C-alpha positions as CSV (number, residue, x, y, z in Angstrom):
1,M,39.1,-78.0,1.0
2,K,35.7,-76.0,0.9
3,L,36.1,-72.7,-1.0
4,Y,33.3,-70.3,0.1
5,Y,32.1,-67.4,-2.2
6,S,29.3,-64.8,-2.7
7,L,28.0,-63.3,-5.9
8,V,27.7,-59.5,-5.8
9,P,27.3,-56.7,-8.3
10,G,30.2,-56.1,-10.6
11,Q,32.5,-53.1,-10.9
12,L,33.0,-50.9,-14.2
13,T,36.4,-49.4,-14.1
14,E,37.9,-49.9,-17.7
15,S,35.2,-51.2,-19.8
16,R,35.8,-50.8,-23.5
17,D,32.1,-51.5,-24.3
18,V,29.7,-48.7,-23.6
19,N,26.8,-51.1,-23.5
20,T,28.4,-52.9,-20.4
21,Q,26.3,-52.6,-17.2
22,L,26.3,-53.7,-13.7
23,A,24.4,-57.0,-12.9
24,T,21.8,-56.3,-10.3
25,P,21.3,-59.2,-7.6
26,G,17.7,-60.4,-7.5
27,V,17.1,-58.8,-10.9
28,S,20.0,-60.1,-13.2
29,F,21.0,-63.1,-11.0
30,V,20.4,-65.0,-7.9
31,A,22.5,-63.6,-5.2
32,T,24.5,-66.1,-2.9
33,D,26.0,-65.7,0.5
34,D,28.0,-68.4,1.9
35,A,28.0,-70.8,-1.0
36,F,30.8,-73.2,-1.4
37,V,32.5,-75.5,-3.8
38,V,34.6,-78.4,-2.7
39,V,38.2,-78.6,-4.3
40,V,40.0,-82.1,-3.8
41,T,43.6,-82.7,-3.8
42,G,45.2,-82.3,-7.2
43,Q,42.2,-80.4,-8.8
44,S,43.2,-77.1,-10.1
45,S,39.9,-75.5,-11.0
46,A,36.2,-75.7,-9.8
47,K,33.0,-74.7,-11.4
48,I,30.8,-72.0,-9.8
49,N,27.3,-71.8,-11.1
50,V,25.6,-68.6,-11.4
51,D,21.8,-68.7,-11.6
52,L,20.8,-65.8,-14.1
53,I,17.3,-64.3,-14.0
54,D,15.5,-64.2,-17.4
55,D,13.0,-61.3,-17.3
56,G,12.5,-61.6,-21.2
57,I,13.9,-58.0,-21.7
58,P,16.9,-57.9,-24.0
59,R,19.9,-56.4,-22.0
60,P,23.5,-55.3,-22.9
61,T,26.5,-57.1,-21.3
62,Q,26.3,-57.2,-17.6
63,V,29.0,-58.0,-15.0
64,L,29.1,-59.4,-11.6
65,L,31.9,-60.4,-9.2
66,V,32.5,-63.9,-7.6
67,N,34.1,-62.8,-4.1
68,L,36.0,-65.6,-2.6
69,T,35.2,-65.2,1.1
70,R,36.8,-68.2,3.0
71,V,38.6,-71.5,2.7
72,D,38.4,-74.5,5.0
73,L,40.5,-77.4,5.1
74,L,38.3,-80.7,5.0
75,S,41.1,-83.2,6.2
76,S,44.1,-83.0,8.2
77,S,46.1,-85.3,5.9
78,S,47.8,-82.2,4.1
79,G,50.2,-81.9,7.0
80,D,51.0,-78.3,8.0
81,F,49.4,-76.8,4.9
82,A,46.8,-74.2,6.0
83,P,44.9,-72.9,3.1
84,R,44.2,-69.0,2.9
85,L,42.9,-66.5,0.6
86,G,45.4,-63.8,-0.6
87,E,44.9,-60.9,-2.8
88,L,44.1,-61.4,-6.3
89,N,44.5,-58.7,-9.0
90,T,42.2,-59.2,-11.9
91,R,40.8,-57.0,-14.7
92,L,37.8,-57.4,-16.9
93,V,38.6,-56.8,-20.5
């Protein structure tokens, strides 16, 4: 299956580190829109690369989000299985 994603600025809700900041697209990282990874049958993980921008200035910890936006089935050999994205509850610690 093809798992589409986008990289967007993060959210700070319960950060324990006062030096944590939001990463800025185009400044801190290369923003992506409609990028994807291919996940094959039996695979339980996939690598998403984030291109960071180094401006030579030391920065505190920064956060960004990887939004899963769409999933497409690549072959019909999976029978009636229709992949879909559900809600994920994640928390940055």
